[in-house]
N, C-alpha and C positions, 0 to 999 in steps of 0.2 A: 241887319248889322248885329242886332242883339243876339240873333240865333247863331251867327258865326262866332261871336265872342263866347257864347255858351259852349259851343263845340270845342273851341280852343282850350277853354278852362277845364272841360272834362278830360281832354287829351292830356293836359299838363298834370291833372290829378292822377290819371292812370299811370303816367310815367313815374310820378313820385312814388306811388304805391308799389310799382314794379321794382324801383330802386330799393325801397325800404324792405321789400320782401326778400331781397338778396341777403345772404349771410355776410355779416361783418367779420373781417379777419385782420389780424395784425401780425406781420412776419418780418424777419430780418434776412438779408442776403449776405452769405459769407464772402468776405473779400478773397478767400483762398490764402495760401502761404505767400508771404511777402519778404522782401530783402531789407536788411537793416540800412537805415539812412534814406529809404524811399517813402514816398507818399502813397497812401491807399485810401479808398473810399469805403465807408460803412453805410449801407442804405437800409432804412426801415420803410415798410410799405403798409399803408392802411387801405383796405379794400372795402368799398361800399359803406363808407362812413365819413364823418367830418369831425376834425379835432385840431387843436393846436399842436405844434411840433413838440415831440417828447424831449425830455431833458437828455442831453448826450451822456452816454455812460463813460465812466472813468476806466481807462484801459491801462493795465500794467505795461511798462516799457514803451508806451506810446504818448504822443502829445497831440492834443486837439488843435488843429490849425484854424479851421473856420467851418461854418455851417450853422443851421442847416440850409441846404439849397433845396427848394421845394419845387416839385413838378407834378402836374395833374394830368391824368389820362382818363378818358371816358369812351364808352362804346355802347351801341344800341343794336338790338336785333329784333326783327318782326317776323314771327313764324306762327302758323296755325291760328291767325287772328289775335295773337298775343304779342305785346311788345315788352321786351326785357332789356334793362339797362344796367350797366355796371360802371363804377368809377374806382380809381385808385390814386392815392397820393403818395409820392415818394419823398422821404426826408433823408437827404444825403449829408453825412458829416465827413470831413477830410482830416485824416490823422497823419502823423509822421512816425514811422517805425524807428525808435531811438536806439534800441538795443535788442539783441537776439534773445529768444526765449518763447515760451508758450503763452499765448494770450487767451484769456477767457472773457467773452462778451456776455455779461449777465442779462437776465431777462429784463426787458424794458416794458413798462406799463403805460398805456394811453387811455384816455377817457373819451368815448364817443357815444353821444345820445344817452348819457347818463349811465353807461355801462363801461366797466374797465376791461381792457383787452391786453394780453401780455404776449410778447414774442418769446421764442424759445432761446435757451442758452446755447451758444455755439463756441467753438474753440478754433484757433488757427495758430500757425507757427511763424515766427520771424526768424529767418535764416541770417546768419552773420554775413558781413560783406566778404568778398573774395579775399583770401589770404595772399600775401605777396608771393609770387612764384618766380621761377627762372625767367619767364617772359618779362615780368616787371623789371627785374634786374637788368636784363639785356636791353629793354626799352630805355632805361635811364642812361644807358651807355650808347644810345643811338640805334638800337635794334628795333625789331618789329613790335608794334604796340600790342599789349595783351588784349584779348577779346573778352567782353562782358555781355551777358545775356540781355541786359536792358539798355544797351547803348549801341545804336547802329553805327555811330561814328567809329567804333573799334572794329566793326565787322567788314573791313575793307577787303578787296580781292587779294588772294594769295593762298599759299598752301594751308591746308587745314591740319592743325596738330592733332595727334591722337589724344591730347588732353582736352581739346575743345569739342571733339565728337568721338564717341566710342559706344560699343555695345557690351554690356556686362551681364554675365550669368551669376546669380547669387542663390545660395541655398539657405534655408532656414536653420539647418543643423549640419555639422561637419562630422558627427559620429553618431551612429544609430545601430539598432539591431536589425536583423533580417525582417522584412515585412513591416518595418516601422515607417511611419509617414514622414516625408520630407517635402517642403514647398520649394519648388524650383521656379525662379522668376528671371526672365530675360527682358532687360530694359535698355533703351537707347537714351544716352545723355548727350545733349547738344547745347552749344551756345549760339547756334545759328538756326534760322528757320529752315525747315525741311520741306522741299516741294516734291520729292520723289524718294520712294524707299522700296527696294526689291531684295528679298532674301534668296540668294543663290543656293546656300546650303544652310539648313537649320541644324542646330546641335542635336545629336542623337542620344537617346536615353537607353543605351544598350545595357542589359542586365537589370532593367527596372520594368515594372508595370506602371504605366502612367495614365493619368486622366486629366485632360485639359480643363482649365477653369476659366470663367469669364475674365476679361481684361479690360482695363481702361486705357484705350490707345490715344487719348487726347494729351497733348503736351501740357505739363503743369510744372510750376516752379519746384525745384528740388535742390538739395545740397549734398554734395559728396566730396570727401577728401579735401575739405577746406575751400571748395569752389562752388559757385551757384550755376545751375544748369536748368534747362527745361528737359523733362524726362517723360517717357511714355512706355507703357508695358507692351512688349511685342508678343510675349507668350508667357503663360503661367500654368503650372501643372502640379498636381500632387503625385508624387512618385513613391513606389514601394520597392526597395531593393530585394532581388530574388536570390541572391547568393552573398556569401561573406567575402571579406577581403577588401582591397582598395579598388573602388569603381570610379571611372573617369567619365565625365560628360564632355565630349569633344566640342571644339569651337565651331562657330558658324561663320559664314562669309556673306557680306551684304554690299549691295550697290546703293549708294546714297547720293541724292542731289540736294545741295544746300544753297541757300540764297545769301549772297554777299552784296555789299553796296559800294559803288564807286562814285566819286564826286565828279559832277559835270558842270563846267563853267557856262553860265548863261549871260555873261557880260557883267552886269552889275551885281549879280548874286550867283550862288552855287547851289545846285540841287543834287540829290542823290538818286542814282539809277540802280535798280536791282540787277544782279548778275548771277546766273546759275553756275554752279561748279559741281562736277561729278567726281566722286571719290569712291574708293573701295575700302571697306573696313572689316575687321575680323574680331569676333568676340573672344573673350578669354575661355580657357578650359578649366574646369573645376573637378576636384577629386574628393571622395568621401570614404571614410573608413567604416566598413560594415562589420559588425561583430556577429559571430554565429550564435544561434540560439543554444542554450545549454543542452547537453546530452547526458543520459538518454531522455528522450521526451516521453511523456505518458502515452499509452496506446490510444487514448481518447483525444489526443491533440490532432487537429486537422488544419493547422496553419493559422489559427486566429491569434492576432497580436493586437493588444490594446487593453480595454477594460469593458467587460460585458456582464449582462445578467441574462438568465434563461428562465422561461416558464413554458408550461405545456397545457393542452386542453384536448380531451377525448370526446368526440361527438359521433353518434349519440352515445349516451352513457349505457344504454341497454343494447347489447349487440345481438344480432340474429345471423344465422348461417345464410350464406349466399347473398348477403346484403352488405354494401360497402359502408365502412366507417372511416373516420379521419382522425389521425393524431397530429395536432398542430404544435410545432415548437416555435416559440417567438424568442429571438435573440436580439437584445437591445444593447447599445453601447457606442463606444468611439474607437475607431481603429480601421483595420483593413477589412471592413464588413462586406465589401463586394468581392473579396478574393478567396476567403477560406471556404473549405468544403463543408457540406452539411454533416451533422453528427450521424453516426451509424447507430441504428436501432435494431436490437435483437428481439424479434417478435416470437411468441411461443409457437410450438408445433401446432399445425392445423390452421394456420393463418396464411393466406395468400397475400403477398405484398407487391406493390407496384413502385415504379421509379419515383422517388420523391420530387416534389415541385418546390423550387426555391424562388421567393420574390424578395427583392431588396428595395427598401425605401430609405435612401441616404442623402445627406446634403453636406456641403462644405461648411465647417464652423469656424474657419479662420486659420486652423493649423492641422486639421485632420477631417475625416469623414465621420459624421454622427448620424445614427438612424437605427433601423431595425431590419432584421432578416427573418422572414417567415417561411418555415419549411413544413410542407404538408405531406404526410405519409398516408396513402390510401391503402387500407387493408380490408380483406374479405374473409371472415371466419368460415371454416368448412365443417367444423365438428361441434356438436352440442356438448356443453359441460362448462366447468370452471377453468379459468385461465388467468395468468398473471403477466402483465406487461411491466417488466422491470424498469426501474428508474434509468433515464438516459443521462449518460455522463457527457459533459461538454468541458473541454480544457482549453484555456487560452494562456498566452504568455503576457505578463504585465511588465513592460519595460521599466516602469517607475519602481516596482518592487524587485525587479530582476529575478522573477521566479514564475513557475507555472501555477495557475489557479484552476482547480477542478470544481465544477458545479454539477448538481444533480436535479433532475425533475422529480415529480412525485411518482409513486408506484400506483398502478391500477389493477385492482382485483375485480375481474369481470365474470359475469355469468352469461354464457352464450346460449341463447334459446334457438328453437327451430324457426327458420324463416318461412314466409309464405311460399317461396319458390323452391323450397327444399322438397325432395322426393321422399314420400313416406315409405317405410319398409313394406315390401310386397310378399305375401305368402302364396305358395304354389297351390292352386286348386285343381280338383279333378276336372278332366276334360271329357266332354261327351264322346264316348267311343264311336258314336255314329259318324263323327267328323274325322274321317281317316286321314285328312290332309293336315291336321294340326295335332301334334303329339308333344309330350313333355321333352324338354331338353335333357338328355341323359348324359351323365359324366361317365367316362371310360378311361382306362389306363392307356397310355401311349403304346403303340405297337412295339413288341419286343423283337429285336433282331434275332432271326432264327440262327441256331447254332450251326457253325460251319461256314457262314458267310464271311469272306475275307475282304473287308473294306480297304485295308491298307494296300492290297495288291490290285485294286480295281483301277481301270483306266481313267475314270473321271476324277479319282482322288489325285493322281499324279498330274492331270491336266490343270486342276485348280491350283496345285502347289507350284507348278512351273509359271503359270500366269501371275501368281502373287509375287514370285521372285523377280520376274521381269518388271512388274509395275514398281516394286521397291527400288530396283536399280534405276529406273527412269526417273522416279521422284528424286533420288539422291543426285543424279546428274543435273536435273533441272534446277534443284535448289542451289547446288554449287555454282552453276552458271549465273543464277540470279544474284548470289552473294558477290561474285566477281564484278558483275555490272554495277551493283550498288556501291562497291568500294571505289569505283572510278567516279570521284566527285565531279571532276570537270565534265565528263561525258553526261552525267545527270543534269548538270546546269544547262548544257547545250540542248538536251532533250526537252527540258521543261521550259526553256526560254520562249519558244514559239507558242507552246500550249498556254502558258499563263498570259502572254501578250494577247492571244485571240480571245481569251476569257475576259480580259479587261476591256478590249475593243468592243465586245458585245455589250458590256455594262455601259460604256461611254455612248454607244449608239442608242441604247434604250433611254438614257438620260437626255440625249439630244432630241429624240422624238417626243419625249415628255416635257420638253422645254425647261428642264432643270439644268440651267447653265452652269452653276457652281459645281454640281456633281459631274457634269460632262467633262469640264476641264480637269477636275481632280482625278477622274478615272483615266482620262487620256494621258495625263502626266505620269500616273502610276504605271500605266502600261509601258510607256517608253522608258522610264527610269529602270523598271524591273527587267525589261528585255535587255537593255544595255548592260546592266549589272551581271546577268547570267551569261550573256553572249561574250562579254569582254573579260569575264572572270575577275571583276572588281567588286568588292563589297559595297552595298548601297551607301553605307555611312562614309565611304571614302570616294564616292563618285562626284566629281566636280566638272564644271564646264571645260576647264583647262585640260584635265587628263582624259576627258571623253574624246576630244579632237585627236590627241596623240594616240590613244588606244585604238580608235577607229581607223586611223591611217595605218597603224601597224597591223591591223587586222586585214587590210586590203581594200578598205572603202575609199572611193574617189573623193575629190574635194567637194563636189556638188552634194554628195550624200551627207558628208560631215556638216556642211553649211545648213542643209535642210533640217538635220537633227537639232542643231543649236537653235535655229529659228523657231522650230516647234516648241522646244523647251521654254524659250523666252516668251513666246505667245501665250503658253499655258500659265506662266507665272504672272505676266502682266494682266491676264484676264481677271485675276482676283481683285485688281484695283480699278478695273473698268467694268461696271456692272452690265451695260447694255451691249448685247451682241446679237447679230442677225443669224438666222438659221443657215443662210448661205455661207457666212464666215465659219461657223462651226463645222458645217459639212465639208468645206474646203480643207480646213485644218485636219479633220478626221481622215480624209482621203490621202493627204500628204503623209500622215503618220503611218497609215497602212502601206503606202508605197515605199517608205523608208525601211520598214521591217522586211518587205519583200526583197528590196535591193540587198540588204544584209544577208538574207537567206541565199540569194543567188551567188554571193561571194563564196560561201561554203561549198556550194555545188560545183563551182569551178575548180 
């Protein structure tokens, strides 16, 4: 009995030591943005410690209702002969958001085990209550009750207003220079829960170079145009306009399934039952005015727009013939760092140069791209002597100054020595006359045409002349024929339609066998959309599910072929929201897509 008590005591001591060995921490969980007049919880968590509840912080525009509500959690794990335990205590305070504004939660300090621990300072926003709208006025006169995001009593079955759910494209700026960064954000705003979302047509960034950025697609409280919504980012990209003038980002089309609630009488009480409703919504289109860069631009301008610095490094510093050296240019700054061309370097005579290698390390900084571009120029000196590598000029356009800025690297005065692989000058030596099979190479004048020979009247002269004339005529005829075929844009579209589709099908097949599901559906969708765009003569940006059916019917496709095309497109789009797919499903979908293209090709042959 005493031995068992001893073992239990040792085990308890071990657990206590394990708990004490854990790091003690104190943190706060942000309540997120809240709506005026609503309650919210502010929770502090003490991990692996013991302490009394901290004093609740005083928050601007908020009133403390009650708290703290304390809850304790513990967990233990046993691995590799060691037991580790952890505990956490949550202290939750409930507040009332009294008025709209920014709220700062200061750092709160707690004492555990004789040591003080502080939480970090956080901020959140209190959004104002919904402003009275036309729906409120109509409801007071017996109309439909206005919808509120936090009240399911108002989310009853019925038509969904474009003010209760919509997709919006917003730009960070409405006037920029060419190649100046713009942040384009596509967000959905809704007062209903969303159970299904499908993008039929995404907005196109024609006239821009775009790079997609990470998005937060979780619904969060948001405030827009006097109303409260839940919003989520659908797409976010940094775009650079490639030409001046007024550029427009076209609207997109989306299928959305929302959840509404209807009252169901259960006799003595009434309960609410969720009801799904499918709607089609369309985003707005936005335009931006792009100002052309000033002219004339300096010769050293290669399209860089933003703010940059440049430095150079030559390695090795002592150059040798036939041995490679490297001139490295490092361009750092903020702007279209991934887009502009590398500077042109004029190396001295006697240097062989190779195609420069450009590496870009850039990251998104909230409004533009920041980072560095490293350009390596590989050179090989071929001649011994002194040489000068002149300073390299790099010009960028600074939109804030509205002017071009030219920077220069340092000048390099180098002495080129003879490398180990260089051939030394060779002097001609006497050759043993007894070796009659090896003699000096003797230089001699070219043979002189004997007087009286008439090359102009020879038969081979006229034969070569006639052949050259015939070849020239043939080249002209072939070139004109090629230009006529290139001018026929519609014919070129039809010619490349099948070719590009086969190429995409091969990529999709490779992705399918490599079990890369997302890439398979992406390549299969691109193959079908691109083929239909070229075959039907409709730009990809204007290709919709509705006009596909009409255009295919006008092209001569039967009803089954049209239905198969629409079904394949829907399957590819839905696959992005359903991650698990068997190889049999992908193979079947691939075969259907190939059969559809073959059917369309048979129509032309008929």
